[in-house]
PDB file with SEQRES, HELIX, SHEET and CRYST1 records, atoms N, CA, C and O in Angstrom:
SEQRES   1 A   79  MET ALA LYS ALA ARG LYS LEU ARG LEU PRO ILE SER GLU          
SEQRES   2 A   79  LEU MET ARG ARG GLY ALA ALA SER TYR VAL SER ALA GLU          
SEQRES   3 A   79  THR ASP GLU GLU LEU GLY ALA LEU ALA ASP ALA ALA LYS          
SEQRES   4 A   79  ALA ALA ALA ASP ARG ALA GLY ALA SER ILE ASP GLU ALA          
SEQRES   5 A   79  LEU ALA PHE ILE ASP ALA SER ASN LYS ARG ILE ALA SER          
SEQRES   6 A   79  LEU GLU ALA LYS GLY ARG ARG LYS THR ARG LYS ALA ALA          
SEQRES   7 A   79  GLY                                                          
HELIX    1 AA1 ALA A    2  LEU A    7  1                                   6    
HELIX    2 AA2 ILE A   11  SER A   21  1                                  11    
HELIX    3 AA3 ALA A   25  ALA A   78  1                                  54    
CRYST1    1.000    1.000    1.000  90.00  90.00  90.00 P 1           1          
ATOM      1  N   MET A   1     -16.747 190.647  72.506  1.00  0.00           N  
ATOM      2  CA  MET A   1     -15.811 189.623  72.869  1.00  0.00           C  
ATOM      3  C   MET A   1     -15.312 189.786  74.289  1.00  0.00           C  
ATOM      4  O   MET A   1     -15.071 188.805  74.992  1.00  0.00           O  
ATOM      5  N   ALA A   2     -15.158 191.030  74.706  1.00  0.00           N  
ATOM      6  CA  ALA A   2     -14.644 191.291  76.046  1.00  0.00           C  
ATOM      7  C   ALA A   2     -15.604 190.775  77.105  1.00  0.00           C  
ATOM      8  O   ALA A   2     -15.191 190.224  78.126  1.00  0.00           O  
ATOM      9  N   LYS A   3     -16.911 190.965  76.843  1.00  0.00           N  
ATOM     10  CA  LYS A   3     -17.905 190.507  77.810  1.00  0.00           C  
ATOM     11  C   LYS A   3     -17.884 188.985  77.900  1.00  0.00           C  
ATOM     12  O   LYS A   3     -17.959 188.433  78.998  1.00  0.00           O  
ATOM     13  N   ALA A   4     -17.784 188.311  76.784  1.00  0.00           N  
ATOM     14  CA  ALA A   4     -17.720 186.850  76.779  1.00  0.00           C  
ATOM     15  C   ALA A   4     -16.490 186.363  77.540  1.00  0.00           C  
ATOM     16  O   ALA A   4     -16.561 185.413  78.319  1.00  0.00           O  
ATOM     17  N   ARG A   5     -15.360 187.030  77.300  1.00  0.00           N  
ATOM     18  CA  ARG A   5     -14.145 186.652  78.022  1.00  0.00           C  
ATOM     19  C   ARG A   5     -14.307 186.886  79.513  1.00  0.00           C  
ATOM     20  O   ARG A   5     -13.913 186.054  80.330  1.00  0.00           O  
ATOM     21  N   LYS A   6     -14.890 188.023  79.860  1.00  0.00           N  
ATOM     22  CA  LYS A   6     -15.073 188.367  81.271  1.00  0.00           C  
ATOM     23  C   LYS A   6     -15.967 187.334  81.960  1.00  0.00           C  
ATOM     24  O   LYS A   6     -15.726 186.969  83.111  1.00  0.00           O  
ATOM     25  N   LEU A   7     -17.003 186.866  81.251  1.00  0.00           N  
ATOM     26  CA  LEU A   7     -17.923 185.866  81.821  1.00  0.00           C  
ATOM     27  C   LEU A   7     -17.435 184.429  81.612  1.00  0.00           C  
ATOM     28  O   LEU A   7     -18.061 183.472  82.068  1.00  0.00           O  
ATOM     29  N   ARG A   8     -16.316 184.304  80.917  1.00  0.00           N  
ATOM     30  CA  ARG A   8     -15.740 182.990  80.614  1.00  0.00           C  
ATOM     31  C   ARG A   8     -16.737 182.099  79.862  1.00  0.00           C  
ATOM     32  O   ARG A   8     -16.952 180.933  80.192  1.00  0.00           O  
ATOM     33  N   LEU A   9     -17.323 182.703  78.851  1.00  0.00           N  
ATOM     34  CA  LEU A   9     -18.282 181.995  78.002  1.00  0.00           C  
ATOM     35  C   LEU A   9     -17.837 182.096  76.554  1.00  0.00           C  
ATOM     36  O   LEU A   9     -17.229 183.089  76.156  1.00  0.00           O  
ATOM     37  N   PRO A  10     -18.133 181.089  75.776  1.00  0.00           N  
ATOM     38  CA  PRO A  10     -17.904 181.237  74.332  1.00  0.00           C  
ATOM     39  C   PRO A  10     -18.839 182.322  73.793  1.00  0.00           C  
ATOM     40  O   PRO A  10     -19.922 182.537  74.338  1.00  0.00           O  
ATOM     41  N   ILE A  11     -18.433 182.984  72.757  1.00  0.00           N  
ATOM     42  CA  ILE A  11     -19.252 184.050  72.179  1.00  0.00           C  
ATOM     43  C   ILE A  11     -20.622 183.511  71.769  1.00  0.00           C  
ATOM     44  O   ILE A  11     -21.640 184.173  71.967  1.00  0.00           O  
ATOM     45  N   SER A  12     -20.641 182.316  71.202  1.00  0.00           N  
ATOM     46  CA  SER A  12     -21.914 181.736  70.753  1.00  0.00           C  
ATOM     47  C   SER A  12     -22.881 181.546  71.930  1.00  0.00           C  
ATOM     48  O   SER A  12     -24.084 181.753  71.775  1.00  0.00           O  
ATOM     49  N   GLU A  13     -22.375 181.160  73.083  1.00  0.00           N  
ATOM     50  CA  GLU A  13     -23.239 180.975  74.255  1.00  0.00           C  
ATOM     51  C   GLU A  13     -23.744 182.318  74.759  1.00  0.00           C  
ATOM     52  O   GLU A  13     -24.907 182.438  75.146  1.00  0.00           O  
ATOM     53  N   LEU A  14     -22.883 183.328  74.757  1.00  0.00           N  
ATOM     54  CA  LEU A  14     -23.302 184.664  75.164  1.00  0.00           C  
ATOM     55  C   LEU A  14     -24.399 185.180  74.229  1.00  0.00           C  
ATOM     56  O   LEU A  14     -25.383 185.766  74.681  1.00  0.00           O  
ATOM     57  N   MET A  15     -24.226 184.960  72.938  1.00  0.00           N  
ATOM     58  CA  MET A  15     -25.228 185.387  71.959  1.00  0.00           C  
ATOM     59  C   MET A  15     -26.535 184.602  72.137  1.00  0.00           C  
ATOM     60  O   MET A  15     -27.622 185.172  72.049  1.00  0.00           O  
ATOM     61  N   ARG A  16     -26.423 183.295  72.386  1.00  0.00           N  
ATOM     62  CA  ARG A  16     -27.616 182.468  72.584  1.00  0.00           C  
ATOM     63  C   ARG A  16     -28.402 182.957  73.786  1.00  0.00           C  
ATOM     64  O   ARG A  16     -29.626 183.073  73.725  1.00  0.00           O  
ATOM     65  N   ARG A  17     -27.711 183.245  74.873  1.00  0.00           N  
ATOM     66  CA  ARG A  17     -28.385 183.733  76.087  1.00  0.00           C  
ATOM     67  C   ARG A  17     -29.035 185.093  75.850  1.00  0.00           C  
ATOM     68  O   ARG A  17     -30.143 185.351  76.320  1.00  0.00           O  
ATOM     69  N   GLY A  18     -28.340 185.954  75.122  1.00  0.00           N  
ATOM     70  CA  GLY A  18     -28.895 187.264  74.819  1.00  0.00           C  
ATOM     71  C   GLY A  18     -30.151 187.163  73.964  1.00  0.00           C  
ATOM     72  O   GLY A  18     -31.139 187.854  74.210  1.00  0.00           O  
ATOM     73  N   ALA A  19     -30.101 186.297  72.960  1.00  0.00           N  
ATOM     74  CA  ALA A  19     -31.261 186.118  72.082  1.00  0.00           C  
ATOM     75  C   ALA A  19     -32.429 185.504  72.844  1.00  0.00           C  
ATOM     76  O   ALA A  19     -33.579 185.889  72.635  1.00  0.00           O  
ATOM     77  N   ALA A  20     -32.139 184.554  73.724  1.00  0.00           N  
ATOM     78  CA  ALA A  20     -33.200 183.889  74.487  1.00  0.00           C  
ATOM     79  C   ALA A  20     -33.881 184.843  75.462  1.00  0.00           C  
ATOM     80  O   ALA A  20     -35.069 184.697  75.752  1.00  0.00           O  
ATOM     81  N   SER A  21     -33.131 185.815  75.964  1.00  0.00           N  
ATOM     82  CA  SER A  21     -33.726 186.727  76.945  1.00  0.00           C  
ATOM     83  C   SER A  21     -34.351 187.963  76.306  1.00  0.00           C  
ATOM     84  O   SER A  21     -34.991 188.757  76.996  1.00  0.00           O  
ATOM     85  N   TYR A  22     -34.172 188.134  74.994  1.00  0.00           N  
ATOM     86  CA  TYR A  22     -34.691 189.319  74.309  1.00  0.00           C  
ATOM     87  C   TYR A  22     -36.183 189.165  74.045  1.00  0.00           C  
ATOM     88  O   TYR A  22     -36.624 188.187  73.441  1.00  0.00           O  
ATOM     89  N   VAL A  23     -36.944 190.138  74.504  1.00  0.00           N  
ATOM     90  CA  VAL A  23     -38.375 190.194  74.249  1.00  0.00           C  
ATOM     91  C   VAL A  23     -38.713 191.639  73.928  1.00  0.00           C  
ATOM     92  O   VAL A  23     -38.334 192.553  74.661  1.00  0.00           O  
ATOM     93  N   SER A  24     -39.420 191.838  72.840  1.00  0.00           N  
ATOM     94  CA  SER A  24     -39.796 193.206  72.491  1.00  0.00           C  
ATOM     95  C   SER A  24     -41.304 193.348  72.527  1.00  0.00           C  
ATOM     96  O   SER A  24     -42.038 192.362  72.456  1.00  0.00           O  
ATOM     97  N   ALA A  25     -41.751 194.571  72.636  1.00  0.00           N  
ATOM     98  CA  ALA A  25     -43.190 194.837  72.628  1.00  0.00           C  
ATOM     99  C   ALA A  25     -43.787 194.418  71.288  1.00  0.00           C  
ATOM    100  O   ALA A  25     -44.922 193.945  71.224  1.00  0.00           O  
ATOM    101  N   GLU A  26     -43.015 194.596  70.222  1.00  0.00           N  
ATOM    102  CA  GLU A  26     -43.494 194.205  68.891  1.00  0.00           C  
ATOM    103  C   GLU A  26     -43.728 192.695  68.826  1.00  0.00           C  
ATOM    104  O   GLU A  26     -44.722 192.240  68.261  1.00  0.00           O  
ATOM    105  N   THR A  27     -42.820 191.933  69.400  1.00  0.00           N  
ATOM    106  CA  THR A  27     -42.972 190.483  69.419  1.00  0.00           C  
ATOM    107  C   THR A  27     -44.224 190.095  70.190  1.00  0.00           C  
ATOM    108  O   THR A  27     -44.971 189.215  69.760  1.00  0.00           O  
ATOM    109  N   ASP A  28     -44.458 190.741  71.322  1.00  0.00           N  
ATOM    110  CA  ASP A  28     -45.655 190.460  72.112  1.00  0.00           C  
ATOM    111  C   ASP A  28     -46.923 190.774  71.322  1.00  0.00           C  
ATOM    112  O   ASP A  28     -47.898 190.025  71.376  1.00  0.00           O  
ATOM    113  N   GLU A  29     -46.901 191.885  70.588  1.00  0.00           N  
ATOM    114  CA  GLU A  29     -48.059 192.260  69.779  1.00  0.00           C  
ATOM    115  C   GLU A  29     -48.299 191.240  68.664  1.00  0.00           C  
ATOM    116  O   GLU A  29     -49.438 190.861  68.389  1.00  0.00           O  
ATOM    117  N   GLU A  30     -47.210 190.803  68.030  1.00  0.00           N  
ATOM    118  CA  GLU A  30     -47.327 189.811  66.964  1.00  0.00           C  
ATOM    119  C   GLU A  30     -47.865 188.489  67.508  1.00  0.00           C  
ATOM    120  O   GLU A  30     -48.714 187.850  66.887  1.00  0.00           O  
ATOM    121  N   LEU A  31     -47.364 188.092  68.664  1.00  0.00           N  
ATOM    122  CA  LEU A  31     -47.850 186.854  69.272  1.00  0.00           C  
ATOM    123  C   LEU A  31     -49.321 186.979  69.670  1.00  0.00           C  
ATOM    124  O   LEU A  31     -50.087 186.024  69.537  1.00  0.00           O  
ATOM    125  N   GLY A  32     -49.710 188.152  70.155  1.00  0.00           N  
ATOM    126  CA  GLY A  32     -51.111 188.394  70.496  1.00  0.00           C  
ATOM    127  C   GLY A  32     -52.000 188.309  69.269  1.00  0.00           C  
ATOM    128  O   GLY A  32     -53.079 187.719  69.318  1.00  0.00           O  
ATOM    129  N   ALA A  33     -51.546 188.901  68.162  1.00  0.00           N  
ATOM    130  CA  ALA A  33     -52.321 188.842  66.911  1.00  0.00           C  
ATOM    131  C   ALA A  33     -52.413 187.407  66.417  1.00  0.00           C  
ATOM    132  O   ALA A  33     -53.462 186.980  65.936  1.00  0.00           O  
ATOM    133  N   LEU A  34     -51.329 186.668  66.533  1.00  0.00           N  
ATOM    134  CA  LEU A  34     -51.332 185.259  66.128  1.00  0.00           C  
ATOM    135  C   LEU A  34     -52.283 184.445  66.991  1.00  0.00           C  
ATOM    136  O   LEU A  34     -53.015 183.596  66.482  1.00  0.00           O  
ATOM    137  N   ALA A  35     -52.277 184.696  68.282  1.00  0.00           N  
ATOM    138  CA  ALA A  35     -53.188 183.999  69.197  1.00  0.00           C  
ATOM    139  C   ALA A  35     -54.643 184.334  68.872  1.00  0.00           C  
ATOM    140  O   ALA A  35     -55.503 183.453  68.893  1.00  0.00           O  
ATOM    141  N   ASP A  36     -54.920 185.606  68.570  1.00  0.00           N  
ATOM    142  CA  ASP A  36     -56.283 186.005  68.199  1.00  0.00           C  
ATOM    143  C   ASP A  36     -56.726 185.304  66.921  1.00  0.00           C  
ATOM    144  O   ASP A  36     -57.860 184.835  66.823  1.00  0.00           O  
ATOM    145  N   ALA A  37     -55.820 185.235  65.939  1.00  0.00           N  
ATOM    146  CA  ALA A  37     -56.151 184.565  64.677  1.00  0.00           C  
ATOM    147  C   ALA A  37     -56.388 183.077  64.900  1.00  0.00           C  
ATOM    148  O   ALA A  37     -57.292 182.492  64.303  1.00  0.00           O  
ATOM    149  N   ALA A  38     -55.583 182.469  65.754  1.00  0.00           N  
ATOM    150  CA  ALA A  38     -55.754 181.038  66.041  1.00  0.00           C  
ATOM    151  C   ALA A  38     -57.087 180.788  66.745  1.00  0.00           C  
ATOM    152  O   ALA A  38     -57.770 179.808  66.449  1.00  0.00           O  
ATOM    153  N   LYS A  39     -57.455 181.658  67.664  1.00  0.00           N  
ATOM    154  CA  LYS A  39     -58.727 181.506  68.363  1.00  0.00           C  
ATOM    155  C   LYS A  39     -59.899 181.661  67.395  1.00  0.00           C  
ATOM    156  O   LYS A  39     -60.864 180.899  67.454  1.00  0.00           O  
ATOM    157  N   ALA A  40     -59.810 182.647  66.508  1.00  0.00           N  
ATOM    158  CA  ALA A  40     -60.877 182.858  65.522  1.00  0.00           C  
ATOM    159  C   ALA A  40     -60.996 181.645  64.611  1.00  0.00           C  
ATOM    160  O   ALA A  40     -62.105 181.218  64.289  1.00  0.00           O  
ATOM    161  N   ALA A  41     -59.868 181.088  64.194  1.00  0.00           N  
ATOM    162  CA  ALA A  41     -59.892 179.897  63.340  1.00  0.00           C  
ATOM    163  C   ALA A  41     -60.499 178.709  64.085  1.00  0.00           C  
ATOM    164  O   ALA A  41     -61.267 177.938  63.509  1.00  0.00           O  
ATOM    165  N   ALA A  42     -60.155 178.563  65.358  1.00  0.00           N  
ATOM    166  CA  ALA A  42     -60.717 177.472  66.156  1.00  0.00           C  
ATOM    167  C   ALA A  42     -62.221 177.650  66.344  1.00  0.00           C  
ATOM    168  O   ALA A  42     -62.973 176.676  66.313  1.00  0.00           O  
ATOM    169  N   ASP A  43     -62.655 178.888  66.536  1.00  0.00           N  
ATOM    170  CA  ASP A  43     -64.089 179.161  66.669  1.00  0.00           C  
ATOM    171  C   ASP A  43     -64.828 178.820  65.374  1.00  0.00           C  
ATOM    172  O   ASP A  43     -65.903 178.220  65.406  1.00  0.00           O  
ATOM    173  N   ARG A  44     -64.240 179.212  64.226  1.00  0.00           N  
ATOM    174  CA  ARG A  44     -64.869 178.895  62.935  1.00  0.00           C  
ATOM    175  C   ARG A  44     -64.915 177.385  62.720  1.00  0.00           C  
ATOM    176  O   ARG A  44     -65.917 176.853  62.242  1.00  0.00           O  
ATOM    177  N   ALA A  45     -63.839 176.701  63.070  1.00  0.00           N  
ATOM    178  CA  ALA A  45     -63.797 175.249  62.908  1.00  0.00           C  
ATOM    179  C   ALA A  45     -64.853 174.582  63.786  1.00  0.00           C  
ATOM    180  O   ALA A  45     -65.532 173.653  63.350  1.00  0.00           O  
ATOM    181  N   GLY A  46     -64.989 175.057  65.017  1.00  0.00           N  
ATOM    182  CA  GLY A  46     -66.005 174.503  65.917  1.00  0.00           C  
ATOM    183  C   GLY A  46     -67.406 174.706  65.380  1.00  0.00           C  
ATOM    184  O   GLY A  46     -68.247 173.809  65.457  1.00  0.00           O  
ATOM    185  N   ALA A  47     -67.658 175.902  64.829  1.00  0.00           N  
ATOM    186  CA  ALA A  47     -68.974 176.185  64.249  1.00  0.00           C  
ATOM    187  C   ALA A  47     -69.225 175.286  63.042  1.00  0.00           C  
ATOM    188  O   ALA A  47     -70.338 174.793  62.856  1.00  0.00           O  
ATOM    189  N   SER A  48     -68.202 175.070  62.227  1.00  0.00           N  
ATOM    190  CA  SER A  48     -68.349 174.189  61.064  1.00  0.00           C  
ATOM    191  C   SER A  48     -68.643 172.754  61.493  1.00  0.00           C  
ATOM    192  O   SER A  48     -69.456 172.067  60.873  1.00  0.00           O  
ATOM    193  N   ILE A  49     -67.988 172.313  62.541  1.00  0.00           N  
ATOM    194  CA  ILE A  49     -68.231 170.960  63.053  1.00  0.00           C  
ATOM    195  C   ILE A  49     -69.659 170.841  63.567  1.00  0.00           C  
ATOM    196  O   ILE A  49     -70.334 169.845  63.308  1.00  0.00           O  
ATOM    197  N   ASP A  50     -70.120 171.854  64.293  1.00  0.00           N  
ATOM    198  CA  ASP A  50     -71.495 171.844  64.798  1.00  0.00           C  
ATOM    199  C   ASP A  50     -72.493 171.785  63.648  1.00  0.00           C  
ATOM    200  O   ASP A  50     -73.472 171.042  63.715  1.00  0.00           O  
ATOM    201  N   GLU A  51     -72.250 172.574  62.579  1.00  0.00           N  
ATOM    202  CA  GLU A  51     -73.134 172.563  61.419  1.00  0.00           C  
ATOM    203  C   GLU A  51     -73.132 171.188  60.742  1.00  0.00           C  
ATOM    204  O   GLU A  51     -74.182 170.676  60.354  1.00  0.00           O  
ATOM    205  N   ALA A  52     -71.947 170.603  60.607  1.00  0.00           N  
ATOM    206  CA  ALA A  52     -71.847 169.283  59.985  1.00  0.00           C  
ATOM    207  C   ALA A  52     -72.586 168.236  60.809  1.00  0.00           C  
ATOM    208  O   ALA A  52     -73.288 167.393  60.250  1.00  0.00           O  
ATOM    209  N   LEU A  53     -72.440 168.280  62.117  1.00  0.00           N  
ATOM    210  CA  LEU A  53     -73.132 167.313  62.977  1.00  0.00           C  
ATOM    211  C   LEU A  53     -74.646 167.476  62.889  1.00  0.00           C  
ATOM    212  O   LEU A  53     -75.378 166.486  62.889  1.00  0.00           O  
ATOM    213  N   ALA A  54     -75.118 168.721  62.813  1.00  0.00           N  
ATOM    214  CA  ALA A  54     -76.555 168.965  62.677  1.00  0.00           C  
ATOM    215  C   ALA A  54     -77.056 168.432  61.337  1.00  0.00           C  
ATOM    216  O   ALA A  54     -78.131 167.837  61.268  1.00  0.00           O  
ATOM    217  N   PHE A  55     -76.284 168.641  60.275  1.00  0.00           N  
ATOM    218  CA  PHE A  55     -76.659 168.132  58.958  1.00  0.00           C  
ATOM    219  C   PHE A  55     -76.706 166.608  58.968  1.00  0.00           C  
ATOM    220  O   PHE A  55     -77.639 166.009  58.432  1.00  0.00           O  
ATOM    221  N   ILE A  56     -75.714 165.990  59.569  1.00  0.00           N  
ATOM    222  CA  ILE A  56     -75.668 164.517  59.648  1.00  0.00           C  
ATOM    223  C   ILE A  56     -76.851 163.987  60.436  1.00  0.00           C  
ATOM    224  O   ILE A  56     -77.471 163.001  60.038  1.00  0.00           O  
ATOM    225  N   ASP A  57     -77.171 164.635  61.556  1.00  0.00           N  
ATOM    226  CA  ASP A  57     -78.311 164.212  62.366  1.00  0.00           C  
ATOM    227  C   ASP A  57     -79.606 164.303  61.564  1.00  0.00           C  
ATOM    228  O   ASP A  57     -80.417 163.378  61.598  1.00  0.00           O  
ATOM    229  N   ALA A  58     -79.811 165.407  60.844  1.00  0.00           N  
ATOM    230  CA  ALA A  58     -81.012 165.570  60.023  1.00  0.00           C  
ATOM    231  C   ALA A  58     -81.047 164.524  58.914  1.00  0.00           C  
ATOM    232  O   ALA A  58     -82.104 163.973  58.603  1.00  0.00           O  
ATOM    233  N   SER A  59     -79.900 164.257  58.327  1.00  0.00           N  
ATOM    234  CA  SER A  59     -79.815 163.249  57.268  1.00  0.00           C  
ATOM    235  C   SER A  59     -80.160 161.864  57.811  1.00  0.00           C  
ATOM    236  O   SER A  59     -80.894 161.108  57.175  1.00  0.00           O  
ATOM    237  N   ASN A  60     -79.634 161.539  58.979  1.00  0.00           N  
ATOM    238  CA  ASN A  60     -79.940 160.239  59.591  1.00  0.00           C  
ATOM    239  C   ASN A  60     -81.435 160.111  59.877  1.00  0.00           C  
ATOM    240  O   ASN A  60     -82.011 159.035  59.714  1.00  0.00           O  
ATOM    241  N   LYS A  61     -82.056 161.196  60.299  1.00  0.00           N  
ATOM    242  CA  LYS A  61     -83.495 161.166  60.563  1.00  0.00           C  
ATOM    243  C   LYS A  61     -84.276 160.958  59.264  1.00  0.00           C  
ATOM    244  O   LYS A  61     -85.255 160.211  59.244  1.00  0.00           O  
ATOM    245  N   ARG A  62     -83.848 161.618  58.175  1.00  0.00           N  
ATOM    246  CA  ARG A  62     -84.519 161.425  56.882  1.00  0.00           C  
ATOM    247  C   ARG A  62     -84.375 159.988  56.409  1.00  0.00           C  
ATOM    248  O   ARG A  62     -85.338 159.394  55.922  1.00  0.00           O  
ATOM    249  N   ILE A  63     -83.196 159.431  56.545  1.00  0.00           N  
ATOM    250  CA  ILE A  63     -82.959 158.044  56.138  1.00  0.00           C  
ATOM    251  C   ILE A  63     -83.812 157.089  56.961  1.00  0.00           C  
ATOM    252  O   ILE A  63     -84.420 156.172  56.409  1.00  0.00           O  
ATOM    253  N   ALA A  64     -83.864 157.292  58.263  1.00  0.00           N  
ATOM    254  CA  ALA A  64     -84.681 156.432  59.133  1.00  0.00           C  
ATOM    255  C   ALA A  64     -86.147 156.519  58.744  1.00  0.00           C  
ATOM    256  O   ALA A  64     -86.853 155.511  58.742  1.00  0.00           O  
ATOM    257  N   SER A  65     -86.608 157.723  58.413  1.00  0.00           N  
ATOM    258  CA  SER A  65     -87.998 157.900  57.998  1.00  0.00           C  
ATOM    259  C   SER A  65     -88.275 157.159  56.695  1.00  0.00           C  
ATOM    260  O   SER A  65     -89.303 156.494  56.567  1.00  0.00           O  
ATOM    261  N   LEU A  66     -87.376 157.268  55.736  1.00  0.00           N  
ATOM    262  CA  LEU A  66     -87.548 156.569  54.462  1.00  0.00           C  
ATOM    263  C   LEU A  66     -87.518 155.056  54.650  1.00  0.00           C  
ATOM    264  O   LEU A  66     -88.293 154.330  54.025  1.00  0.00           O  
ATOM    265  N   GLU A  67     -86.624 154.586  55.510  1.00  0.00           N  
ATOM    266  CA  GLU A  67     -86.556 153.145  55.779  1.00  0.00           C  
ATOM    267  C   GLU A  67     -87.832 152.657  56.448  1.00  0.00           C  
ATOM    268  O   GLU A  67     -88.323 151.574  56.132  1.00  0.00           O  
ATOM    269  N   ALA A  68     -88.371 153.447  57.370  1.00  0.00           N  
ATOM    270  CA  ALA A  68     -89.614 153.065  58.051  1.00  0.00           C  
ATOM    271  C   ALA A  68     -90.762 153.012  57.050  1.00  0.00           C  
ATOM    272  O   ALA A  68     -91.584 152.097  57.110  1.00  0.00           O  
ATOM    273  N   LYS A  69     -90.836 153.972  56.131  1.00  0.00           N  
ATOM    274  CA  LYS A  69     -91.875 153.959  55.100  1.00  0.00           C  
ATOM    275  C   LYS A  69     -91.729 152.727  54.219  1.00  0.00           C  
ATOM    276  O   LYS A  69     -92.718 152.094  53.852  1.00  0.00           O  
ATOM    277  N   GLY A  70     -90.498 152.396  53.886  1.00  0.00           N  
ATOM    278  CA  GLY A  70     -90.250 151.204  53.062  1.00  0.00           C  
ATOM    279  C   GLY A  70     -90.690 149.931  53.756  1.00  0.00           C  
ATOM    280  O   GLY A  70     -91.247 149.039  53.116  1.00  0.00           O  
ATOM    281  N   ARG A  71     -90.451 149.831  55.050  1.00  0.00           N  
ATOM    282  CA  ARG A  71     -90.874 148.638  55.807  1.00  0.00           C  
ATOM    283  C   ARG A  71     -92.399 148.555  55.863  1.00  0.00           C  
ATOM    284  O   ARG A  71     -92.963 147.465  55.763  1.00  0.00           O  
ATOM    285  N   ARG A  72     -93.071 149.705  56.022  1.00  0.00           N  
ATOM    286  CA  ARG A  72     -94.547 149.690  56.062  1.00  0.00           C  
ATOM    287  C   ARG A  72     -95.118 149.244  54.729  1.00  0.00           C  
ATOM    288  O   ARG A  72     -96.079 148.476  54.698  1.00  0.00           O  
ATOM    289  N   LYS A  73     -94.543 149.713  53.619  1.00  0.00           N  
ATOM    290  CA  LYS A  73     -95.011 149.302  52.300  1.00  0.00           C  
ATOM    291  C   LYS A  73     -94.795 147.818  52.075  1.00  0.00           C  
ATOM    292  O   LYS A  73     -95.644 147.148  51.487  1.00  0.00           O  
ATOM    293  N   THR A  74     -93.662 147.298  52.539  1.00  0.00           N  
ATOM    294  CA  THR A  74     -93.357 145.887  52.395  1.00  0.00           C  
ATOM    295  C   THR A  74     -94.354 145.048  53.174  1.00  0.00           C  
ATOM    296  O   THR A  74     -94.817 144.015  52.690  1.00  0.00           O  
ATOM    297  N   ARG A  75     -94.690 145.496  54.398  1.00  0.00           N  
ATOM    298  CA  ARG A  75     -95.663 144.754  55.217  1.00  0.00           C  
ATOM    299  C   ARG A  75     -97.055 144.769  54.579  1.00  0.00           C  
ATOM    300  O   ARG A  75     -97.754 143.755  54.592  1.00  0.00           O  
ATOM    301  N   LYS A  76     -97.460 145.914  54.021  1.00  0.00           N  
ATOM    302  CA  LYS A  76     -98.777 146.017  53.395  1.00  0.00           C  
ATOM    303  C   LYS A  76     -98.837 145.114  52.176  1.00  0.00           C  
ATOM    304  O   LYS A  76     -99.849 144.454  51.942  1.00  0.00           O  
ATOM    305  N   ALA A  77     -97.763 145.079  51.399  1.00  0.00           N  
ATOM    306  CA  ALA A  77     -97.749 144.241  50.194  1.00  0.00           C  
ATOM    307  C   ALA A  77     -97.753 142.747  50.558  1.00  0.00           C  
ATOM    308  O   ALA A  77     -98.335 141.934  49.840  1.00  0.00           O  
ATOM    309  N   ALA A  78     -97.120 142.402  51.643  1.00  0.00           N  
ATOM    310  CA  ALA A  78     -97.065 140.996  52.070  1.00  0.00           C  
ATOM    311  C   ALA A  78     -98.359 140.593  52.739  1.00  0.00           C  
ATOM    312  O   ALA A  78     -98.735 139.422  52.696  1.00  0.00           O  
ATOM    313  N   GLY A  79     -99.034 141.516  53.341  1.00  0.00           N  
ATOM    314  CA  GLY A  79    -100.182 141.196  54.167  1.00  0.00           C  
ATOM    315  C   GLY A  79    -101.451 141.209  53.465  1.00  0.00           C  
ATOM    316  O   GLY A  79    -102.493 140.952  54.069  1.00  0.00           O  
TER     317      GLY A  79                                                      
END                                                                             
């Protein structure tokens, strides 16, 4: 309380400033671990998206091939 009075600040403001300026090595380590986990998750998500796009591309090619075969059969039957 004396420090707050000396600085002419409400106690809550003094506490807010103290909390905002507090940084510990443990907090930095936790944030680093969180960042690493987020990066790993983003990498996995990117790989999953790439796999899905490759599957879709292969599927589209199979469908196009089947449609082309169907058109050839239709032409032969009509001709």
